C-alpha positions in Angstrom: 133.8 87.2 106.3 135.9 84.2 105.4 136.2 85.5 101.8 137.3 88.9 102.9 140.4 90.1 101.1 142.2 93.3 100.6 141.1 93.3 97.0 137.5 93.0 98.0 137.8 96.1 100.2 138.8 98.2 97.1 141.4 100.4 98.7 141.5 102.4 95.4 138.3 104.1 96.4 140.0 105.8 99.3 143.4 106.2 97.5 143.1 110.1 97.3 142.7 110.3 101.1 145.3 107.6 101.8 147.9 109.4 99.6 147.3 112.6 101.6 147.5 111.0 105.0 150.7 109.1 104.2 152.2 112.2 102.7 151.3 114.2 105.8 152.9 111.5 108.1 156.1 111.6 105.9 156.3 115.3 106.1 155.8 115.2 109.9 158.7 112.8 110.3 160.9 114.8 108.0 160.3 118.0 110.1 160.8 116.2 113.4 164.3 115.2 112.4 165.2 118.5 110.8 167.6 120.7 112.7 165.9 123.9 111.8 162.9 124.9 109.7 164.8 127.3 107.4 164.1 128.4 103.8 165.5 125.2 102.4 163.4 123.0 104.7 160.4 125.1 103.9 161.0 124.7 100.1 161.3 121.0 100.6 157.9 120.9 102.5 156.2 123.0 99.8 157.6 120.7 97.0 156.6 117.5 98.8 153.2 118.9 99.7 152.7 119.8 96.0 153.7 116.3 94.8 151.4 114.6 97.3 148.5 116.8 96.2 149.2 116.1 92.6 149.3 112.3 93.3 146.0 112.6 95.2 144.4 114.4 92.2 145.6 111.7 89.9 144.1 109.1 92.2 140.8 111.0 92.2 140.7 111.2 88.4 140.9 107.4 88.2 138.1 106.8 90.7 135.1 104.8 89.5 131.6 105.3 90.8 130.5 102.6 93.2 130.6 101.4 96.8 133.5 99.9 98.8 134.4 99.1 102.4 131.0 97.5 103.2 129.2 100.5 101.6 131.0 102.9 104.0 132.6 104.5 100.9 130.3 105.7 98.1 132.0 107.3 95.1 129.8 109.4 92.8 130.5 111.9 90.0 130.1 114.6 92.7 132.8 113.0 94.7 135.3 113.1 91.9 134.5 116.7 90.9 134.8 117.8 94.5 138.1 116.1 95.1 139.6 117.4 91.9 138.5 120.9 92.7 139.7 120.8 96.3 143.0 119.3 95.3 143.6 121.9 92.6 142.8 124.8 95.0 145.0 123.4 97.7 147.8 123.0 95.2 147.6 126.6 94.0 147.3 128.0 97.6 150.3 126.0 98.8 152.3 127.3 95.8 151.3 130.9 96.5 152.3 130.6 100.1 155.9 130.3 99.0 155.7 132.6 96.1 156.9 135.9 97.6 158.3 137.9 100.5 161.0 140.4 100.4 161.8 140.7 104.0 161.9 138.0 106.6 159.5 138.1 109.5 162.2 138.9 111.9 164.5 140.9 109.6 163.7 144.2 111.1 162.6 145.7 107.9 160.0 148.4 108.2 157.9 146.9 105.4 155.1 144.9 107.2 153.2 142.0 105.7 149.5 143.0 105.1 148.8 139.3 105.6 151.3 137.9 108.0 152.9 134.7 106.8 154.3 133.3 110.0 152.1 130.2 109.7 153.9 129.1 106.6 157.2 129.2 108.3 156.2 126.6 110.9 156.9 122.9 110.1 153.5 121.8 111.5 151.7 123.8 108.8 152.3 121.4 105.9 151.2 118.1 107.5 148.1 119.8 108.9 147.4 121.2 105.5 147.4 117.7 103.9 145.3 116.3 106.8 142.8 119.0 106.2 142.4 118.1 102.5 142.3 114.4 103.4 139.5 115.0 105.8 137.3 116.9 103.3 138.1 114.3 100.7 136.9 111.6 103.0 133.8 113.7 103.8 132.7 113.7 100.1 133.5 110.0 99.6 130.6 108.5 101.6 126.9 108.5 102.2 127.3 107.0 105.6 126.6 109.8 108.1 129.2 108.7 110.6 132.0 108.5 108.0 130.9 112.0 106.8 131.2 113.2 110.4 134.7 111.7 110.7 135.9 113.5 107.5 134.2 116.7 108.7 136.0 116.7 112.0 139.4 115.8 110.6 139.2 118.6 108.1 137.7 121.2 110.4 140.1 120.6 113.3 143.1 120.8 111.0 141.8 124.0 109.6 141.4 125.5 113.0 145.1 124.8 113.8 146.1 126.2 110.4 144.3 129.5 111.1 145.8 129.9 114.5 149.4 129.1 113.4 149.9 132.7 112.3 150.8 133.3 116.0 149.2 136.7 116.4 146.2 137.8 118.4 143.9 138.2 115.4 144.7 134.8 114.0 144.3 133.1 117.4 140.9 134.8 117.9 139.9 133.8 114.4 140.9 130.2 115.1 138.9 130.1 118.3 135.9 131.5 116.6 136.1 129.0 113.8 136.6 126.2 116.4 133.6 127.2 118.5 131.3 127.5 115.4 132.6 124.2 114.0 131.8 122.5 117.3 128.3 124.0 117.2 127.8 122.8 113.6 129.0 119.3 114.5 126.6 119.2 117.4 123.7 120.1 115.1 124.9 117.6 112.6 125.0 114.8 115.2 121.5 115.8 116.3 120.3 115.5 112.7 122.0 112.1 112.4 120.4 110.9 115.6 116.9 111.9 114.3 117.4 110.2 111.0 118.7 107.1 112.7 115.5 107.0 114.8 113.5 107.3 111.7 115.3 104.7 109.5 117.4 102.6 111.9 120.4 103.3 109.7 123.2 105.8 109.3 123.2 105.4 105.5 121.5 108.1 103.4 120.4 105.5 100.9 118.5 103.6 103.6 116.8 106.8 104.7 115.7 107.5 101.1 114.4 103.9 100.7 112.5 104.2 104.0 110.8 107.5 102.9 110.0 106.1 99.4 108.4 103.0 100.8 106.8 104.7 103.7 108.6 102.4 106.2 110.1 105.1 108.3 109.5 104.9 112.0 108.9 108.6 112.7 108.0 111.4 110.3 108.6 113.9 113.1 112.2 112.7 113.5 112.8 113.1 109.7 111.5 116.7 109.8 113.5 117.5 112.9 116.6 116.0 111.3 116.1 118.2 108.2 116.1 121.3 110.4 119.2 120.3 112.3 121.0 119.3 109.1 120.1 122.6 107.4 121.6 124.5 110.3 124.7 122.3 110.4 125.4 122.7 106.7 124.4 126.4 106.9 127.2 127.0 109.3 129.8 125.3 107.1 128.8 127.2 104.0 128.2 130.4 106.0 124.6 130.8 104.8 122.4 133.5 106.4 121.6 133.4 109.4 124.5 131.1 110.2 127.1 133.4 108.8 128.2 135.7 111.7 131.6 134.1 112.1 132.7 134.6 108.5 133.9 138.2 108.3 135.7 138.0 111.6 137.5 134.7 110.7 138.5 136.0 107.3 139.8 139.3 108.7 141.9 137.5 111.4 143.3 134.9 109.0 146.2 135.5 106.6 145.0 136.1 103.0 146.0 132.7 101.9 144.1 131.0 104.7 141.1 133.2 104.2 141.1 132.0 100.6 141.3 128.4 101.7 138.3 128.9 104.1 136.3 130.5 101.3 136.8 127.5 98.9 137.9 124.1 100.2 135.5 123.5 103.2 132.6 124.9 101.2 133.2 122.5 98.3 132.9 119.6 100.7 129.8 121.2 102.4 128.1 121.8 99.1 128.7 118.2 98.0 127.2 117.0 101.3 124.2 119.4 100.7 123.7 117.8 97.3 123.7 114.3 98.8 121.3 115.3 101.7 118.8 117.6 100.1 118.5 115.8 96.8 117.0 112.9 98.7 114.2 115.1 100.0 113.7 117.1 96.8 113.1 113.8 95.0 110.7 112.6 97.7 107.3 113.7 98.9 109.0 116.1 101.4 110.1 118.4 98.6 107.8 121.1 99.8 109.4 121.1 103.3 112.9 121.5 101.8 111.7 124.3 99.6 110.1 126.2 102.5 113.3 125.9 104.5 115.9 126.6 101.8 114.1 129.3 99.8 114.2 132.0 102.5 117.8 131.0 103.4 118.8 131.5 99.8 117.1 134.9 99.4 118.6 136.1 102.7 122.1 134.7 101.8 122.3 136.5 98.4 120.8 139.7 99.6 121.9 140.7 103.1 125.6 140.0 102.7 125.6 142.0 99.4 124.2 145.0 101.3 126.7 144.5 104.1 129.6 144.3 101.6 128.7 147.7 100.3 129.8 149.4 103.5 133.0 147.4 104.2 136.3 149.2 104.3 138.5 146.1 104.8 138.7 144.2 101.5 139.0 140.8 103.2 135.7 141.5 105.1 134.2 142.6 101.8 135.2 139.3 100.2 133.9 137.5 103.2 130.4 138.9 102.8 130.5 138.4 99.1 131.4 134.8 99.5 128.2 134.3 101.6 126.3 135.7 98.6 128.1 133.3 96.3 127.0 130.5 98.6 123.4 131.6 98.2 123.8 131.2 94.4 125.1 127.6 94.8 122.3 126.8 97.3 119.8 128.0 94.6 121.2 125.3 92.3 120.7 122.6 95.0 117.1 123.8 95.6 116.3 123.6 91.8 117.9 120.2 91.7 117.9 119.4 88.0 120.8 118.2 85.8 121.0 121.6 84.4 121.2 123.4 87.8 123.8 120.9 89.2 125.9 121.4 86.1 125.5 125.2 86.5 126.5 124.7 90.2 129.9 123.3 89.4 130.4 125.6 86.4 129.7 128.6 88.8 132.0 127.3 91.5 134.9 126.4 89.2 134.8 129.9 87.6 134.4 131.5 91.1 137.4 129.4 92.3 139.6 130.8 89.5 138.8 134.4 90.3 138.8 133.9 94.1 142.2 132.2 94.0 143.6 135.1 92.2 141.9 137.7 94.4 143.2 136.2 97.7 146.6 135.4 96.1 146.9 139.0 95.1 146.0 140.2 98.6 148.6 137.8 100.1 151.3 139.6 98.2 150.0 143.1 99.1 152.1 144.8 101.8 152.4 148.2 103.3 154.8 150.3 105.3 154.2 149.8 109.1 151.2 151.8 110.2 148.8 151.4 113.1 146.3 149.8 110.7 148.8 147.9 108.5 146.9 144.6 108.9 143.8 145.9 107.1 143.9 146.1 103.3 141.5 148.9 102.4 140.6 150.7 99.2 142.2 153.9 100.6 145.6 152.1 100.8 145.3 150.8 97.3 144.6 154.3 96.0 146.7 155.0 92.8 148.8 151.8 92.9 148.1 151.1 89.3 150.3 154.1 88.4 153.5 152.6 89.9 152.6 148.9 89.6 150.6 148.5 86.3 150.8 144.7 86.5 149.2 144.7 89.9 146.5 147.0 88.7 145.7 144.8 85.7 145.6 141.7 87.9 143.4 143.3 90.5 141.1 144.7 87.9 140.6 141.3 86.2 140.0 139.4 89.4 137.5 141.8 90.9 135.7 142.5 87.7 135.4 138.7 87.2 134.0 138.2 90.7 131.5 141.0 89.9 130.2 138.9 87.0 130.8 141.5 84.3 131.1 139.9 80.8 133.2 138.5 79.2 135.1 137.5 82.4 134.7 134.2 84.2 131.9 134.4 86.8 129.4 136.0 84.3 128.8 132.7 82.6 128.4 131.0 86.0 125.7 133.4 87.0 124.0 133.1 83.7 123.8 129.4 84.1 122.3 129.6 87.6 119.7 132.2 86.6 118.7 130.2 83.5 118.3 127.1 85.7 116.0 129.0 88.0 113.8 130.3 85.1 113.7 126.9 83.4 111.9 125.4 86.4 109.6 128.5 86.9 111.5 129.9 89.9 110.9 133.3 88.4 111.1 135.3 91.6 114.2 133.5 92.7 115.8 134.2 89.3 114.9 137.9 89.6 116.4 138.2 93.1 119.6 136.6 91.8 119.7 139.1 88.9 119.2 142.1 91.2 121.9 141.0 93.6 124.3 140.4 90.7 123.9 144.1 89.9 124.4 145.1 93.5 127.7 143.1 93.7 129.1 145.2 90.8 129.3 148.3 93.0 131.5 146.9 95.8 133.7 144.8 93.5 134.5 147.9 91.5 135.5 150.0 94.5 139.1 148.5 94.7 139.5 148.9 90.9 138.4 152.5 91.0 140.7 153.2 93.9 143.7 151.7 92.1 143.2 153.6 88.9 141.4 156.8 89.7 142.4 157.9 93.3 145.5 159.3 94.8 146.3 159.0 98.6 146.1 162.2 100.5 149.3 161.5 102.4 151.3 160.4 99.3 154.5 162.4 100.0 154.9 161.2 103.6 154.2 157.5 102.9 156.4 157.5 99.9 159.3 158.8 102.0 158.6 156.1 104.6 158.8 153.4 101.9 162.0 154.8 100.5 163.6 154.8 104.0 162.3 151.3 104.7 163.6 150.0 101.4 167.2 151.1 102.4 167.0 148.8 105.4 166.2 145.7 103.3 168.9 143.5 102.1 167.3 143.0 98.7 166.7 145.5 95.9 164.3 148.4 96.6 160.7 147.6 95.8 158.4 149.6 93.8 156.2 151.7 96.2 153.4 154.2 96.1 151.7 155.7 99.1 153.0 152.9 101.4 152.1 150.1 98.9 154.5 147.2 98.2 153.9 144.2 95.9 155.9 141.3 97.3 155.2 138.5 94.8 158.3 136.8 93.3 158.5 135.6 89.7 156.8 132.2 90.5 153.9 133.8 92.3 153.4 136.3 89.4 153.3 133.5 86.9 150.6 131.8 89.0 148.6 135.0 89.3 148.9 135.8 85.6 147.8 132.2 84.8 144.7 132.7 86.9 144.0 136.1 85.3 144.3 134.6 81.8 142.0 131.8 82.7 139.4 134.4 83.9 139.8 136.3 80.6 139.5 133.3 78.3 136.6 131.7 80.2 134.3 132.6 77.4 136.1 129.9 75.3 136.2 127.4 78.2 132.5 127.3 79.1 131.4 124.6 76.7 134.5 122.5 77.6 133.8 122.8 81.3 130.1 121.9 80.8 131.1 118.8 78.9 133.6 117.9 81.5 131.2 118.5 84.4 128.4 116.6 82.5 130.5 113.4 82.5 130.2 113.3 86.3 126.8 115.0 87.0 124.6 113.1 84.6 123.3 110.1 86.4 125.4 110.9 89.5 122.5 110.3 91.9 
């Protein structure tokens, strides 16, 4: 302890989280002393938030694998990949949150937001957003179960507040549901930690692995019970079946931007934790137990949500169920647990992130004339919009077709990688189930595309007149409208969406580059 210095602590290992926390505190102080949170103040928050996220990503890129802070921080290739992916997603979402809106919330215009954006017009949103990312960054930066819990709670509690900040009944209900299930997941996680501490007398995953390898663990029953608790805890976080019941309700109650955040950022952190936890047991003599527990969860997670998504009318609920199925694909990679499967995992998730960012970003800019059901974005409301807004139709077609896994768009190559990984290790039945569910997904992902291009709303004349009347009340130029539809993205948001669409289209040329990039971090990462 006499030789302890700041240099020996290696603060660089937590630089990404530190940058985010300091940035959040600075934003909090700026907003406290601001007279009003107007458009200029909001733009300042978005700009500073974006700069902080960029600095955090740069810090993540310069991380070196190793341990710091008395082994409380453990940096691996998975840590760096997760932090870079979360940072990029957070940056795009925060940019999209400012990239549109023709009418103010209280302007009196009859055009209603399909996904209300009140949360982004509150000064507390931006510091909380950075705290959320910082928490999940910390969560993936350690193999100490208590530090992981600390990061999990910082990220989850911040996310609860962000969901509820929309200040309507649906968002508050969604926030409460997410909070309750987060508490339950944390309780199950703590129970698993307690069991493993009893077995190994340590909170470190490395010590647990050494105890199992050398047979020096104190209780085999505690290890098995800990696995069960941990599977349930991680299952809630990644919304795997049967721990998925909260997902569609929370997505539906959240704004489209926040639903997109929930579908990506917390799941990246949870998948990284799942790799750290389950890899220990897959490599040990308890592989059979992990296989018996994970295999049915994977099969149920890729199958049941796909069937449920087929009958959904609300597109956000459809995307919620489909995201559960995507989580099943990623869990399959963790079960297989080879260098090939883990590389396929990150390839799959990166390609999924590109399309999913675009899909939720597009929904966030999709608005309708006030109707009793204006909060729900359904295929019926999108009927025929490609005729009056061709750009919207092209963007929607690219994102939904890519999510369906239809070649040559993005996610096709991710699914091919996962299925090939399954067949390479003789998981033939699992690979077959993944293929069948990939075919099922095509049906519900194509429904919005068919509606936009081949359907016409029955009440076209009445809704078009309502949009025309509503447009006259707006201070800005009249929007393009069709059957009550209104695309609110400004030029900046359109550039972002087109960039994501182009990335989905040219992914066939990016696959090898992405595999090489991922391989730098996955090979020898554990």
